[in-house]
C-alpha positions in Angstrom: 111.7 105.6 106.6 113.5 102.2 106.7 111.0 100.6 104.2 111.3 103.6 101.8 115.1 103.5 101.8 115.1 99.8 100.8 112.0 99.5 98.7 111.3 102.8 97.1 108.8 105.6 97.6 105.7 104.7 99.6 102.9 106.0 101.8 105.0 107.2 104.8 107.0 109.7 102.7 103.8 111.0 101.1 102.2 111.4 104.5 105.3 113.4 105.6 105.0 115.7 102.6 101.3 116.3 103.0 101.6 116.8 106.8 104.1 119.6 106.0 101.8 121.1 103.5 98.9 121.0 105.9 100.8 123.3 108.3 102.4 125.6 105.7 98.9 126.3 104.4 98.2 127.8 107.8 101.3 129.9 107.9 103.5 127.8 110.1 107.2 127.4 109.2 107.8 123.6 108.7 110.9 121.6 108.3 111.2 118.0 107.1 114.1 116.2 108.8 114.4 112.9 107.0 117.1 110.4 105.8 115.3 110.0 102.5 113.8 113.5 101.9 117.0 115.4 102.6 117.3 117.7 99.6 115.0 120.0 97.7 115.3 117.9 94.6 114.1 114.8 96.4 111.2 116.7 97.7 110.3 117.8 94.2 110.7 114.2 92.9 108.3 113.0 95.5 105.8 115.7 94.7 106.0 114.8 91.1 105.5 111.1 91.9 102.2 111.9 93.7 101.1 114.6 91.3 101.4 117.5 93.7 102.1 121.0 92.4 105.6 122.3 93.1 104.6 125.7 94.4 103.1 123.9 97.4 106.6 123.0 98.5 108.0 126.6 98.6 107.5 127.1 102.4 108.9 123.7 103.4 112.4 123.7 104.9 114.9 120.8 104.9 116.8 119.5 107.9 116.8 120.1 111.6 115.7 123.7 112.4 117.5 125.9 114.9 115.9 126.1 118.3 113.1 124.0 119.8 110.2 123.3 117.5 106.7 124.0 118.6 105.7 120.5 117.6 107.5 117.4 116.3 105.5 114.9 114.3 106.9 111.5 113.5 105.3 110.4 110.2 107.5 107.3 109.6 105.2 105.1 111.5 107.7 103.6 113.9 109.7 104.5 117.0 113.2 104.0 115.4 113.0 107.4 113.9 113.3 109.0 117.3 111.3 111.0 119.8 108.3 113.1 118.8 105.2 114.7 120.2 102.9 113.1 117.7 103.3 109.6 116.1 101.5 108.7 112.9 101.0 104.9 112.9 101.1 103.2 109.5 101.1 99.6 111.0 101.8 97.8 114.3 105.6 97.8 113.8 106.1 96.4 117.4 104.4 93.1 116.5 105.9 90.1 114.6 106.1 91.3 111.0 104.0 88.3 110.0 101.0 90.0 111.5 101.1 93.0 109.1 103.5 91.7 106.3 102.7 88.0 106.1 104.7 85.6 103.9 108.1 87.3 103.6 111.0 84.9 102.8 114.8 85.0 102.8 116.6 88.2 103.6 113.2 90.1 103.8 112.1 87.8 106.5 115.3 88.4 108.5 115.0 92.2 108.0 111.3 92.1 109.1 112.1 90.2 112.2 114.9 92.6 113.2 112.8 95.6 112.5 109.9 94.2 114.6 112.2 93.3 117.5 113.8 96.7 117.7 110.5 98.4 117.7 109.0 96.1 120.3 112.0 96.7 122.7 112.1 100.5 122.2 108.3 101.3 122.0 107.4 100.8 125.7 110.1 103.4 126.7 109.2 106.0 124.1 105.5 105.8 124.2 105.3 107.7 127.5 106.7 110.8 125.8 104.2 110.8 122.9 101.3 113.2 123.4 99.1 112.2 120.5 98.8 109.0 118.5 97.2 109.0 115.1 96.5 105.7 113.1 96.1 105.5 109.4 93.1 103.2 109.7 90.8 101.5 112.2 92.5 98.3 111.2 95.9 99.7 112.5 94.3 101.4 115.5 92.8 98.1 116.7 96.3 96.6 117.3 97.4 99.5 119.5 94.2 99.3 121.4 94.6 95.6 122.0 98.2 95.4 122.9 98.9 98.8 124.6 95.5 100.2 125.4 96.2 103.1 123.2 93.2 104.6 121.5 94.6 106.7 118.6 92.9 109.2 116.4 92.0 107.6 113.1 93.0 109.9 110.2 93.3 108.1 107.0 96.2 109.0 104.7 96.0 111.8 102.2 95.1 110.8 98.6 95.7 113.2 95.7 92.8 112.9 93.4 93.0 116.5 92.1 94.6 115.5 88.8 92.3 112.5 88.4 88.9 114.1 88.9 89.9 117.1 86.8 90.0 114.7 83.7 86.7 113.7 82.0 85.2 110.5 83.4 85.4 107.6 80.9 82.3 105.5 80.8 82.5 101.7 80.5 82.4 101.5 76.7 85.2 104.0 76.4 87.6 101.9 78.5 90.0 99.1 77.7 89.7 95.5 78.8 92.3 96.0 81.5 92.6 94.8 85.1 94.9 97.2 86.8 97.0 96.8 90.0 99.1 99.6 91.4 101.5 98.7 94.2 105.2 98.9 95.1 107.0 95.9 93.4 108.1 94.5 96.7 107.6 91.1 98.5 105.4 92.4 101.3 102.9 93.6 98.7 102.3 90.0 97.4 102.2 91.1 93.8 102.2 87.3 92.9 98.5 87.2 93.8 97.7 89.1 90.6 99.5 86.4 88.6 97.4 83.7 90.3 94.2 85.5 89.3 95.5 86.1 85.8 96.3 82.3 85.5 92.6 81.5 86.1 91.6 83.9 83.3 94.0 82.2 80.9 91.3 79.5 80.5 88.6 82.0 79.7 87.6 82.9 76.1 87.7 86.6 76.8 91.0 87.4 78.6 91.6 90.8 80.1 95.0 92.3 80.1 96.5 92.6 83.6 98.7 95.7 84.1 100.9 95.9 87.2 102.2 99.4 87.8 104.4 100.5 90.7 107.7 101.7 92.1 110.7 99.3 91.8 113.9 99.8 93.8 117.2 98.2 93.0 116.8 96.1 96.2 113.7 94.4 94.7 115.1 93.6 91.3 115.4 89.9 92.1 111.8 89.8 93.2 110.7 91.6 90.0 112.6 89.1 87.9 111.0 86.2 89.8 107.5 87.6 89.0 108.3 87.9 85.3 109.7 84.4 85.2 106.6 83.1 87.1 104.4 84.7 84.5 106.3 83.1 81.7 106.2 79.6 83.3 102.5 79.9 83.9 101.9 80.8 80.3 100.4 84.2 81.1 103.2 86.5 80.0 101.0 87.4 77.0 98.3 88.9 79.2 100.4 90.3 82.1 102.3 93.6 81.6 104.6 95.3 84.1 105.0 99.1 84.1 107.6 100.1 86.6 108.5 103.6 87.8 106.1 105.3 85.3 105.2 108.9 85.3 102.2 110.3 87.2 100.6 111.3 83.9 100.8 107.7 82.6 99.5 106.3 85.9 96.5 108.6 85.9 95.8 107.5 82.3 95.8 103.9 83.5 93.4 104.6 86.3 91.0 106.2 83.9 91.0 103.6 81.1 91.1 100.4 83.2 87.9 98.4 83.5 88.6 97.0 87.0 91.2 97.6 89.7 92.5 94.7 91.9 94.6 95.2 95.0 96.8 92.2 95.8 98.0 92.8 99.4 96.4 90.9 102.3 96.2 92.9 105.5 96.9 96.1 103.6 96.9 98.9 106.2 95.1 101.4 103.9 95.9 101.5 100.2 96.3 105.0 98.6 96.2 103.5 95.1 92.8 102.0 95.8 91.3 105.4 96.4 93.0 106.8 93.3 91.4 104.1 91.2 88.0 104.8 92.8 88.4 108.5 92.0 88.6 107.6 88.3 85.4 105.7 88.6 87.1 102.3 88.4 85.4 99.6 90.5 87.9 98.0 93.0 88.4 94.4 94.2 90.1 94.4 97.6 91.2 92.0 100.4 88.5 91.7 103.0 91.1 91.2 105.8 92.5 94.7 105.5 92.2 98.4 106.4 91.2 98.9 102.8 87.9 97.1 103.4 87.3 98.6 106.8 88.3 102.2 106.2 88.0 102.8 102.5 85.0 100.6 101.6 83.5 100.9 105.1 82.8 97.2 105.0 80.2 97.9 102.3 79.7 95.8 99.2 78.0 98.8 97.6 81.3 100.6 97.5 83.9 97.8 96.7 84.0 94.1 95.9 85.9 92.1 98.7 87.7 88.9 98.4 89.2 86.4 100.9 91.2 84.2 98.6 92.3 83.9 95.0 89.2 82.1 93.9 87.0 84.8 95.3 89.2 87.5 93.7 88.8 85.8 90.3 85.0 85.7 90.7 84.8 89.3 91.7 86.9 90.5 88.9 85.1 88.3 86.3 81.7 89.6 87.6 82.7 93.2 87.2 84.0 92.6 83.7 80.8 91.0 82.7 78.1 92.8 84.7 77.6 96.2 83.2 74.9 97.3 85.7 77.0 96.3 88.7 80.0 98.0 87.2 78.1 101.3 86.6 76.7 101.2 90.2 80.1 100.7 91.9 81.8 103.2 89.6 79.5 105.9 90.7 79.7 105.0 94.4 83.5 104.8 94.1 83.8 108.3 93.0 81.7 109.6 95.8 83.6 107.7 98.4 87.0 108.8 97.0 86.1 112.5 97.4 85.6 111.9 101.1 89.2 110.7 101.4 91.1 113.2 99.4 94.2 115.1 100.6 92.4 118.3 101.5 90.2 116.4 104.0 93.4 115.0 105.5 94.9 118.5 105.9 91.9 119.7 107.8 91.5 116.6 110.0 95.2 116.5 110.9 95.4 120.2 111.8 92.3 120.2 113.9 93.4 117.1 115.8 96.7 118.8 116.7 95.4 122.3 117.2 94.7 121.9 121.0 98.3 120.8 121.6 99.6 123.7 119.7 97.4 126.2 121.6 98.4 124.7 124.9 102.1 125.2 124.1 101.9 128.5 122.2 98.7 130.2 123.3 96.7 132.6 121.1 95.6 131.5 117.7 97.0 128.3 116.2 96.4 129.4 112.7 98.8 132.2 111.5 96.5 133.0 108.6 93.3 133.5 110.6 
């Protein structure tokens, strides 16, 4: 949970919470032992952040349980969190951080190098004790196959679309002229790419409004200030708006009324916010060199619009803003694809992947509610 501690809530914490829910749904007692999720109030805050209902948390314990657990699942994505039976891989943390978080500078570059080095040293010793590997995308799994000949299960992260699809779908003419991006305000997410695309639109007659929404921690305040200053110097501060640490209700409203969603992060491992946007029927523009393109869009231009550089991103966004027919087609396909990636699908896939190991250790039925 190192990234979460420094940079704010992210996918690893959410996977932790949904993993716990997947097993409490089947009657198992579950405990979360985490540096960041160490009180009931923090658990509730995270649930609120991702739009989960608090009653789903009632059977989840906090801290290290007494006795030997039937199963230990490391959902942090790295080895530094300690020994486990199951390791959920978010990215290849044992490689040079430039592979999965390219372009970090200053203190973040130093932290990235240290983090990668520690994982690369410890991983070979710990990997022998792990019984099951799970990767969050085919993109992530390919690195483990290449460097360690590990062939993980691929189970994409949970995405809560319950509170999105329950709202009426807004058709194109009911939406605002907004290009939305939702990402943690942190250097490894390359939020500046949105500013580069916005700069190209500053020369256009019809300029969309770019809304950047995401979590901001105190450790990234300098980066946030740099982004705002850059927007001012480029003369685009009138069309770029930052919304930090907003409520889930406001976020869902943005997903529903935006015209286009653009994701700024190259080599993104998955991209929960991409699926959330798709669930709202908002066509997405995503990096082609990413797990987002491979595992969310399935490499299919009939599901999402890919880009390889800033010029391509600009063209894709502009096309979707202007082409009503294409917009409507991708909007419909986006909703259908998002339903295949929701949190309930994750619960089932995770449980059935681990059920054989549970049965082997425990015997009998692995579902207390059967």
